[in-house]
C-alpha positions in Angstrom: -8.8 -12.2 -11.9 -11.4 -9.4 -13.1 -12.2 -11.4 -16.5 -12.9 -14.6 -14.2 -15.3 -12.5 -12.1 -19.1 -13.2 -12.6 -20.5 -12.0 -9.2 -20.9 -8.4 -10.6 -23.9 -9.8 -12.7 -27.1 -9.3 -11.2 -28.3 -12.6 -9.5 -25.1 -14.0 -9.4 -23.5 -14.3 -5.7 -20.2 -15.5 -4.8 -21.7 -19.1 -4.2 -23.1 -19.2 -8.0 -19.7 -17.9 -9.0 -18.0 -20.8 -7.5 -20.2 -23.2 -9.1 -19.4 -21.7 -12.4 -15.5 -22.0 -11.8 -16.4 -25.7 -10.6 -17.8 -26.5 -13.8 -14.9 -25.2 -15.6 -16.3 -21.9 -16.4 -13.2 -19.6 -15.6 -13.5 -16.6 -17.9 -16.1 -14.4 -19.5 -14.9 -16.1 -22.8 -15.3 -19.6 -21.2 -19.1 -18.3 -20.2 -19.7 -17.1 -23.6 -18.9 -20.5 -25.1 -21.0 -22.5 -22.7 -24.1 -23.4 -23.9 -26.0 -22.9 -20.5 -24.2 -19.9 -19.0 -23.5 -18.1 -22.2 -27.1 -18.2 -23.5 -29.1 -16.7 -20.6 -30.0 -13.2 -21.9 -29.2 -11.1 -18.9 -25.9 -13.0 -18.2 -24.8 -12.5 -21.8 -25.8 -9.0 -21.8 -23.7 -8.1 -18.6 -20.8 -10.2 -20.0 -20.8 -7.9 -23.0 -21.2 -4.8 -20.8 -18.1 -6.1 -18.8 -16.2 -6.3 -21.9 -17.0 -2.8 -23.2 -16.2 -1.4 -19.7 -12.8 -3.0 -19.5 -11.9 -2.0 -23.3 -13.1 1.5 -22.4 -11.0 1.7 -19.1 -14.1 2.2 -17.1 -13.3 1.3 -13.6 -16.1 2.7 -12.0 -18.5 0.4 -13.9 -17.0 -2.7 -11.8 -16.7 -0.4 -8.4 -20.5 0.0 -8.9 -21.2 -3.5 -9.8 -18.7 -5.4 -7.5 -19.5 -6.3 -3.9 -17.1 -3.9 -1.7 -15.1 -6.9 -0.4 -14.2 -7.6 -3.9 -13.2 -4.5 -5.1 -9.4 -5.8 -5.1 -10.2 -7.5 -8.3 -9.9 -4.2 -10.4 -6.2 -5.2 -10.0 -3.9 -5.7 -12.1 -6.4 -4.9 -15.4 -6.3 -1.2 -14.0 -2.9 -1.0 -12.6 -1.8 1.2 -15.5 -4.5 3.8 -14.1 -4.1 3.3 -10.5 -2.8 5.8 -8.1 -1.7 4.9 -4.7 -2.3 7.5 -2.3 -1.6 8.7 1.3 -1.8 12.0 3.1 -0.3 13.8 6.1 -2.5 16.4 8.2 -1.8 18.4 11.4 -4.7 16.4 13.0 -7.8 14.4 12.6 -10.9 16.3 13.7 -10.0 19.7 15.0 -11.6 22.9 12.7 -7.9 24.3 12.6 -6.3 21.2 11.2 -4.9 21.3 7.9 -3.6 19.0 5.1 0.5 19.1 4.8 1.8 16.6 2.4 0.5 14.2 0.0 2.2 11.3 -1.8 1.1 9.4 -5.1 2.6 6.5 -6.7 1.4 5.5 -10.0 3.5 2.5 -10.6 6.0 4.3 -12.5 6.9 7.6 -10.6 6.3 9.2 -7.4 4.7 12.4 -7.0 4.4 14.5 -3.8 2.6 17.7 -2.9 3.5 20.0 0.0 1.4 22.7 1.6 2.7 26.4 0.9 4.6 24.7 -2.5 2.5 22.6 -4.9 -0.3 21.2 -2.9 -2.9 22.7 -5.4 -1.5 20.8 -8.3 -3.0 17.6 -7.0 -6.5 18.6 -7.8 -5.5 18.3 -11.6 -3.0 15.3 -11.2 -5.3 13.1 -9.7 -7.9 13.3 -12.3 -5.8 11.3 -14.7 -6.6 8.2 -12.8 -9.5 5.7 -12.7 -8.8 3.6 -9.3 -7.3 4.8 -5.9 -5.6 2.3 -3.4 -5.2 3.6 0.1 -5.2 2.3 3.6 -8.0 3.4 5.5 -8.8 6.1 2.7 -12.6 5.3 2.5 -12.8 6.6 5.9 -10.0 9.3 6.2 -7.9 10.3 3.3 -10.6 10.4 0.5 -13.2 12.3 2.7 -10.6 14.7 3.7 -9.3 15.6 0.5 -12.6 15.9 -0.7 -13.5 18.4 1.9 -10.1 20.2 1.9 -10.2 21.0 -1.9 -14.0 21.1 -2.0 -13.9 18.4 -4.9 -15.3 14.9 -5.3 -13.1 11.9 -6.1 -15.3 9.3 -8.1 -12.5 6.9 -8.8 -13.0 3.5 -7.8 -11.5 2.8 -4.4 -9.4 -0.4 -3.1 -9.1 0.1 0.8 -6.6 -2.2 1.9 -7.5 -1.7 5.4 -10.5 -3.8 4.7 -8.9 -6.2 2.2 -6.0 -7.1 4.7 -8.6 -7.3 7.6 -10.3 -9.9 5.9 -7.3 -11.9 5.4 -6.6 -11.9 9.0 -4.3 -8.9 9.1 -5.0 -6.0 11.5 -3.2 -3.3 13.6 -3.1 -0.2 11.1 -0.7 -0.2 8.2 2.8 -0.5 10.0 1.3 -3.5 11.9 0.3 -5.1 8.7 3.7 -4.3 7.1 5.4 -6.0 9.9 3.3 -9.0 10.1 4.0 -9.4 6.0 7.9 -8.8 6.5 8.0 -5.3 5.4 10.7 -3.2 7.1 10.8 0.6 7.5 14.6 1.0 8.3 15.5 4.2 9.6 11.5 5.0 9.9 10.8 2.3 12.3 8.8 3.9 15.0 7.8 7.1 13.1 3.8 7.1 13.0 1.2 9.5 12.1 1.3 11.5 15.1 5.1 11.7 14.8 4.6 13.2 11.3 2.6 15.8 12.8 5.4 16.7 15.0 7.7 16.7 12.1 5.5 19.1 10.1 5.3 21.4 13.5 9.2 21.2 13.8 9.6 22.1 9.7 7.1 25.2 10.3 8.6 26.3 13.7 12.2 26.1 13.2 12.3 26.2 9.1 14.1 23.0 9.2 14.5 21.4 5.9 15.6 18.0 7.3 12.2 17.7 9.4 10.4 18.0 5.9 12.5 15.7 4.3 11.9 13.2 6.9 8.2 13.6 6.8 8.2 13.3 3.0 10.3 10.2 3.1 7.7 8.8 5.6 4.9 10.0 3.7 6.1 8.3 0.4 7.1 5.0 2.3 3.5 4.5 3.4 2.6 5.1 -0.3 4.9 2.9 -2.0 4.1 0.1 0.5 0.8 0.1 -0.8 1.8 -1.4 -4.1 3.5 -4.3 -2.4 0.6 -4.9 -0.1 -1.9 -5.0 -2.9 0.0 -7.2 -4.8 0.4 -9.6 -1.4 -3.2 -9.2 -0.8 -4.3 -9.8 -4.3 -2.2 -13.3 -4.5 -3.5 -14.4 -1.0 -7.0 -13.8 -2.3 -6.6 -15.4 -5.5 -4.9 -18.5 -3.8 -8.2 -18.9 -1.9 -9.9 -19.5 -5.6 -9.4 -22.5 -8.1 -7.7 -19.9 -10.5 -4.6 -19.2 -8.5 -2.0 -21.0 -10.6 -2.6 -18.6 -13.8 -3.7 -15.2 -11.9 -1.1 -14.5 -9.3 1.0 -11.5 -10.0 4.8 -10.7 -9.2 5.5 -8.0 -6.5 6.0 -4.5 -7.8 9.6 -3.0 -8.2 9.3 0.0 -6.4 11.3 3.3 -7.2 13.8 4.7 -4.8 12.3 7.4 -2.3 14.1 10.7 -3.4 14.1 11.9 0.3 16.2 10.6 3.3 15.0 10.4 6.9 17.1 12.5 9.1 18.1 10.4 12.1 19.4 13.3 14.2 15.9 14.9 13.6 13.9 11.8 14.5 15.9 11.6 17.8 15.5 15.4 18.5 12.0 15.4 18.0 11.3 12.1 19.8 13.2 13.7 22.8 10.8 16.6 22.8 7.8 14.5 22.6 8.9 12.3 25.2 9.4 15.2 27.8 
């Protein structure tokens, strides 16, 4: 879809892009060969810059030139350098809140980071990716990580909260998953606040089952982003005349190496309800 995109070119909006598609100009190559579109100097120059950026793995070029609501078009051309990302913390805004776990899925392997164990390694690892995919990450995960580590994350971002919202799916990550038929199994009913309780249970009682459950939850959030992105991408592409050749297969997800502990979930839930 990215190589069929023209609205990142100055003076070409989505309406003009749709007109190009209607004229059979479905790709940068089509535009280059077309006598009218391909010969306009500014148009030709930006197409050449686009080809160079894609060849140079420069996701930032497209993040800076595409409208915010169209950042999903970075997928799948940049899938090889994309990280699906989710964090857990002890709270949202308090001065004493802190980062507890981070999970990252790059389409090939799952990585996780835990406070007091290997959390600082995240700073080095995240630098190898060009695109970050989150749910509400623009407002929460990314700013939190930047403040916590005192770093800047310059990667292009695809925030699925807004992508899915524009498609009519609302109600938080779990709500969107349910609407799209993604089940959580043993983690059904576990949410962000429950994740805070799991961390406190791990710290207070030195309970490894609580940490394992928390990591299973954190990783489920992360790998499900990959499925949601593919679904959202296909739904968006089907709204264009290019759907037949542009839709993608749903990803094959890795097995999560941690198992939710039903007894821990039940005990923590009882404590919470008291």
